[in-house]
Each structure stands twice: as structure tokens, then as C-alpha cells.
N, C-alpha and C positions, 0 to 999 in steps of 0.2 A: 470584483465581483460580480463577473462571469456567469460562476453556474448558479451561484445567488439569483441572480439576476434572471436567470432564463427561469429557474422555479417561479421568482417574483410575479414574474410578467403571466402566467396563466392562473395566480389564485388572486381575484381581485377580492377586496372587502372591504367593510368600513370599520374593521379598528383600529385599535393603535398602532404604528405601523414602526418597525425595524429593522434595521439594514445588518446586515450583517456580511463581512469580511472575511474567507477563510483560506489560513495559508499553508505551507506544508505538509506531510503525508498523507496517507490515506486515513491512517490512525486519528490524526487530527482530523481529517472530512467526518469520520467516523460521529465525533464530538462535534462538528459543528450541525452536523442532522438532527442529533440527540436534543442539540440547544432550540434548534427548531422545529421539532415535535412538540416539546415542552411551550417555547411559543404558540405555535399554532392551537394545543389543548387548552390553554388559557386564554385564546381569542385573541391573540395577538395577530397582524397580519407581516409579510414581510416584503421591503421594499426593496424595488430592483434598481433605487439610485439613490444618493445620499438625502438630495433636496428635499425627497418625501417620506422621509427617515424621522420618528419623534426623537431617536437616539441608533447608535453605529456601536455591533462590539464586532470586534478584532480579531479573530482566533489568531492568535502568532506561534511562527518556529523558532526556536532557539537555539539550533544545534551546531550551526555552523556559526564565523561568524557571517559570511555572506547573507545567510536566513535571517541573522537579526538584525543586518542591516535593513533589509527588503520588510521583514515586521516594524520597524521604529518607521520607514518612511511611509509606508501605509497605515499609519495609528496618525501622523503625521499630516499626511492625506485627509485622513478623513475628518479630525479636527478643523482644518482648513475649509473642505467642501461642510461640513454639518455644525460641528462644535463642541458636540455633546454624544460621549466615545468612552467604551466600555472594552479594558482588554482583558482576555481570559487566553491560554494556550499555555505552551513551555515558554516562551519570555516571561511569561508573566508570575514565573518562577523567581524572579527577580526583579519588583516592581520596584528600587530602587534605581535603578538602570532606565526605566522609564518614565518616571516620576521626574525626578532628576532633567531629562529632558521635556518631559512632557508633562507639566505641575498641574494643567487642567485636564487630564483625563479624571474622570467620575470616579471609577473603581480598576481596580488591580484583580483579577485570580490568577490563580495555578493552572496548571492541565487537567483536563476534566472535575474541573467542581462547578458542576450544574448547577446545583443548587444556587451557589455564590453569585454566579449571573443570574439566575433568574431573582433573587433578592436587591440586585444591582441595576436591574430594569424598570422592576416593581417600585424601585424609590424614585427613576424618572420619571414613568407615565406609569402609572397602576390600567392594571387589566381591566375590559370589560367583555366579562367572557356569558356568553350565551351558549348553553348549553343544546337549544334547538336548532342553531344554525356553525355554530364552529365541531364537524366534528373532523377526525382526525382519522386515517383510516390505521387496521389495525399493526401494519408492518413501520407504520412513523412516517415520516417524510425521509424522502430521500433526494440526494442531490447527484447521487449517477445515472445513471439512464436505466428505466424502468424494469432488465430484463438481467442486470446484475447488480450487486449488492455486498460492501466488503461487512463481512462479521467480525466486528473485534472481541477474540478472545478472554483476552487479560490485559492488565496495562501496568506499566513499568519495567524492570527486570535488574536479575539477583547477576549481571555481571558485572567485571567493573574493567571493561576494556581501558587502555590507557585514551583511547583519543575521542572516548566519550564520553558525552555527561547527560545521557541521558536517566540513569536513576538518580544522579541529583536533580530532575526535574522533572522526573513522572515518578520516582521511588524504586523500592526493590516490588518483586513481581507479586501481584494480586489477581487470578484468577477469579473469572465468571462462576461461579455456577453453573454443572452443564445442563441442569433441567433448563435452567434461564438461558442459555447458550441454544438449547436445541429449538426452544420455545420459538424463540424470534427467527431462527433460522426457516422453521416453518411457517410461518405468518408471511415472511419472506420468497417464501415461494406461492404459498398460498394468495399472495398479492400479487403474485406475476413472472418472480424474479425468476430465470433459468442458467444464474451460473452465482455460486458462491466464493465469496474472496477471503480467505481466511487470516486475518492476520494479528500479530502482538508482536512484541519488541523480540521474542520468542517463545516462537509456535511448540519446538520443539519439548519446553520447558513448563508447558502446561499442565495446572491442575498441582503441581510441586507442593506451593505453599499451601493446597488444601488435604495432602496427604493423599491425593485421588480419590479425595470422598466422593461416593457416588451418588445418585438420586435418581427417582424413576422416570423415566420417557417412553411411550406408548407403551405401558407395560411391561416393561422389565428394565432392570437396575443398570443405570450407565455409568462405569468410572469417569474422574475429570482425568482425561487422559489424554494424549492426543490422538492415540493409533484408536481407543473405545470413540471419541469425539467424531471422529475421519469415518468413522463404520458407522456411525447412525447416522451423521449427512449424509453416506452415501445411500442410505435409505428413501431420500425425498424424492427421489429423481432429479435433479437438477448435477448440474456440473460444479464441483467440488475442486476447487484450488489453492494450495498450500501456500504461504507464502512467510519469509523470515524462519525459515526450519534450519534450527543448529541442527549440524551431524553427528546427535548421540547416534550411542550403538542402536536405542530402541526405534529408531527411523526404518530400519530396516525392516519391522516389523508392516507399516504400512507400504509395502510394495507389493505386498500380496493384495492388498484393497486395489490397486492400481491396475495388476495383471484380472479382477475378477470385475471389473469397470465401476468400481462403485467411488473411485476419486480419480480427478483427472491425472494422468501419469506425464506430473510438473512438480517441481521443484526446485523454490525459489531458498539458496544456500548461501550466505554471506560470508566466502572462507576469504578473504581480505587480503590474503598476499599467501605465496606456497613456501620463502623461506622458513626455515624453522626459526634462525636466529630473528628476523621482522616479525614473526609468530609470537615471540617472547618476549619484544617489547613491546608488540601489540596487547600483550597478556589475552593472547586467543590460545582453543586449543589446535593442534595441528599435526595433521602428522602426513607427509605427501604421497609416500607409500600405500599407506592404508586407506586413505579417500582414493588413490588411482586402483586400488583392489576394490572399493564398494562400489564405486563407480560401474568398472566392469561387472561386477556381478549383478549389480540393477539393472543393467542392460540386457544382462542376459536374462533377466526373469521377466522385463518388458523394454520388449526393444524399443517401443516409441518414446522412452520417456526420455522427457526435455530438461535438463538443465541449468537454470537460470544463477549467474553467481554478481558479485559486486566483488570490486578490488579497490585498494589503495596505492599507488603509487609514490613515489618519495615520501615513503615515513620517514624519520630521522634517523640517520645511522645507516636508509637504507643506501646498501654499496653498488656496484656493477654488478658483482659477483652475483649480490641477492636477486637481484631485477633481473638476470638472464636463467634464474633460479624459476623464477616467477614463469618467463616466456618457456620455457622449458616444460615446466606444468600443463601450460593452456597448451601445448602442442600436445603434449599424451593427452591433457584432459578430452578436449575436443568438446568443449560444454555449445550449451545453442545458443544460450543469450546469455552475453554480458554486459556490466554497465562497469567502468573507472572512474575514478575521479585523482586529481592531483591531491595529495595531503593538503590540508588547512588544517593552521592551529585552530581550534574552540577553547574560548575562554573560563578556566576553571578547569580543562583535558591536565590529567599526570603529563602525557605525553609532550607537554610543552618545555618540561623542564630536563628534555632529553636530550643531551649532546650531538652535536656535527646533523645539525638541520641543515637538509638539502637543498641546495640553491635553484631558484626559479626556473631560468632556465634546464637547470637537466629534469627537473619534473616533467616540462613540457614537452623534453625532448623523448623523458621516456615512456610520457603519455602517448605522444603520436606513433611511437615501434608498437608500444603495444596492442593500438585501435588498428591498426593498419596489419599486426598479425591476426586480431581476435575477426578482421573485415575479413581476411580472405581464409578463416575455419570456416566462419559463419557463411561468406556466400558457398564451399563445399557442400555443405551441408545441407542447405537449402536446394542445390542443385541435384541432391539426391533424392529429393522431392517429387521431381517432375516427372510426370505420367505417374503416380500416387491417387489413388482415391483417397477423402479425406472427408471427415461431419465438418464442417465449423458454425460458427455463430455469428449472425447477421448482426453488427453495430450501427451499422448508418447509411441510407441512401444518400448518393453524392449524385450529382444531376454531371457532372462533369468527370468524373474519375470514376462512377459505377458502383456497386456494391463493396461497403469495405466491410468486411468480417472477422473473423480471428477461428486459429486451429487451436487447439487442446495446448499446443508448445507456447500458447501468445496470452498473456496475459494486459489485459487492457491501461493502455496510454505508455506501459515500461516497454513492450516488445515488438514484433512484427503485424503485418496485418496481410491478409488475405480478400485479393482485390477479384470481384466477377465483374469483367467488364462489360458485358452483354450478359444478362441472368435471363432465363428461357422463359420468366413468366418474375409477375410483381413480386417482390420478397419486403418481409415488415424486420425492423429492429426486434432482437429476440427470438428471431424462427432459426430453428437449427437446421443444416443443408448438406445434403454431399457437392461434393465440385470433384473434379479431377484436373491435379496442378502441370500447367502449360510451362511458365516461366517462372524462372528465378532472379531476384534481384541482391542488391548487398545484406538484406534487412527483411526485405518484403515475397511475397509469393501473387502469381498471378492463376488465374481458375478459371474453367468453366463448367457449367453443369451438363449435366450426363443429359444423353438427349432422353431416356427414357423419365428423366426426375420429372 
């Protein structure tokens, strides 16, 4: 309950109290923010601990078996510490699994079922709302620091990757109307947000289900399409960072927006592998030669573009030749930020039925080789930044380490940091400042402020 607890400590009140445990990805965090916003709007207070809560809501993750185990453990802990527990989130899509182990759970709802969560809370402890006291900011309640926020533009996914059960948990793609997204973004920026992190299960597919139906915002018609949305967000004066972008052809249309400074030169593209044979088994699109050509074109137009991706090693049937092909792709692609996962079976995923499972020691060995290579690439790319001047956003003031910042190449919590050890003046979280890079590590950079700052 750490981020919830920090929020709750700042918001004392006299209404009924709800504890909230939030697990999983940024998309789940947005769900938690919406639940808390609705709770606050109805006069509830958020409890920083189990003892002070009248009921506890556990927002679960259910993608990997390890995440399911963590969610079940969190439910058990909440029951043990409080006794009144409502479960929501991805694991809630399998209520029998939860209720078989914890029959005393009061209610179980699936992901983004806010109304059902609120009904369950009402059943346990009715709200006591005072419209003159219980005020909620227009931007809603945020669990992230004040200067950045996740902007969720859709739910669900139309892909049927063999290792994934997200469509089963969250359903097919459901895009939010473009004017609704833009109004939320505008409220966030007006409330002090300096960086918008656009998230969905497939950002590139935004608006497909709406047939890209447009709506008016700021006196102009805007299509429900990734390119139009990115261009409109670029008018707000905040950093705009795009996550979970499938490499469809129309992604090329976003690159000019980066060149113009409207969108951060950063793309989070989950390639997952490079071997055509493995990609086919994953039911993923992929053509290594085309990907490399497009990366080269993007870098030609926007030299500073940072590409982040994730990969899976040890997928069923992956041979040493497949893995070497993946390493070869890494050497050529020279991606800026990379995450790697050992393949883990997910209950209900079609990949579980594939033959030729890779032994765990082989997965581990391949993961280590992958990470060693990418670490070398990362260090080389960071070394190239020494001596350069960059704009960074301040995240945190650390009395021991200095000022923790991020550049355009760094998403919060998953990428690296830029650290100013001896700032020339007092800095505040959310402030933008120019720095000169002096030193590079494996993932982080160290910088100084120019004398004229």
C-alpha cells in the first residue's frame, strides 16, 4: 500500500475509510486512481494502513503466474489484517480462483469495473458525503508524483499473442472518445502535470474500434487516431511520451511530430523477439529487415530518438539458432532501453500447449547472455552522451545522491536517471532544467548544471 499510504497521509478526514492495495502495471495504477477519485468524490477517506480501514480494495494483476501468486498473497494479507476485502483487477476475471482460496472475500469484480467496485464498497460502508467539504480536483486523484501522469486511452486488445491472456482478462480493444481523452489531458496539465505518459495495451490501434470517429476539441475536429491524438496532446505544452506502440506503418507519421518537438522522441515498442520462427509461434508480426530499415529512417529524421523495447527469451521451441538471431538483431538495432523476460507459462495462454519447452537452466543462461550484451550496448550509447547538453525533468530531491532527474530517453521507474550531484540552485520536482552530461554508467548519467543556469 506504499503509494496509497503516501497519498492517504496527506489527506486526513472524518468520512468512512477505504484501504487500497494496487498491484500490476501502469494501466492498473490508472484504474486505482479512478477508484480513489470516485471514492473521494463520494466523501470516503483513504486509509494508509489496514487497521484504520473500514474495508480494503485489492486491485490485482493476473497476467503471469508469478503476478497471480503475488495478488493472492496480497488478498490473504488484507484478509488477515483487516477481514473485509473487495477484489478487483485482472485476477478478478477469474473469481472462482479467488473464492476457492478465500471464500470470505466480500466481492470480486474484473478490471475497469469501477461501478461494481463502488457498489461493493457501498454495501459494506455507505458514504457520508458533504458537498461543502469533500472536494476533488478537476484532474482527479493521482498516485504518481504531481508532475507526471499516466493517460490511458483505451482498454483491452485485439491481438491474440499466444503467450498473453490480456484479451481474456480485459476484453477486445475499447478506445475512449478522443475529446474525452484530450479533456482529461488538459485538466492534468492545468493541474500541474508536466509529462503525459500515454498508455494502453496497443497505442497504435487507438480508435480502430471507433472507426477513428472524430470529435471537437479546442474548436477543431480531432480524429480518434494515434497520430491526431499525439499532435493534439503536443499543443498542451507538456512532455508527451508514447508507450506500448506496435510498429504499424502509420507509426512513421508520428516521427515528424517528434522532429517538431511536439512529442518526445521516445517510442516504447514491444518487439518480443527477432526470429521469424519464434515470432510466428508467438503470433506476433515481425520482419527483422524491415524493422532495422525503419529504425534507421527514424534515426535519420530524429537523431535523438530513444527506442525502448521488451523481449522474451526461452519461448517454447526457441533454438540456439533463434536466440543467436535475437542477439544479432540487438547488435544491429542498438536499442536505447531494453527489458528482457524469461518465458513464463501463463494459465490459459495458448503457448502452454506448444512443444519443445526450453529448460529453466537454458532460459537463465540465455537471459544472462542477452542482458550482458544489452548492458554493453547501453553503456556505449550512454558514453556517447558525455559532454552533451540536455533538458531534464526533476523527479526527486535526494539528500544523499543529489537531484534525481530524467531525460527524454527515460520513462519513470523503468528506464535510467540523470543525476545532478551538486546543483547550483534549489530545484523542485517537475522543474525542467538544462544540464551537461559529465559521466555515464551502465544505465544512468551524471550531470552538472551550466554555470549560466
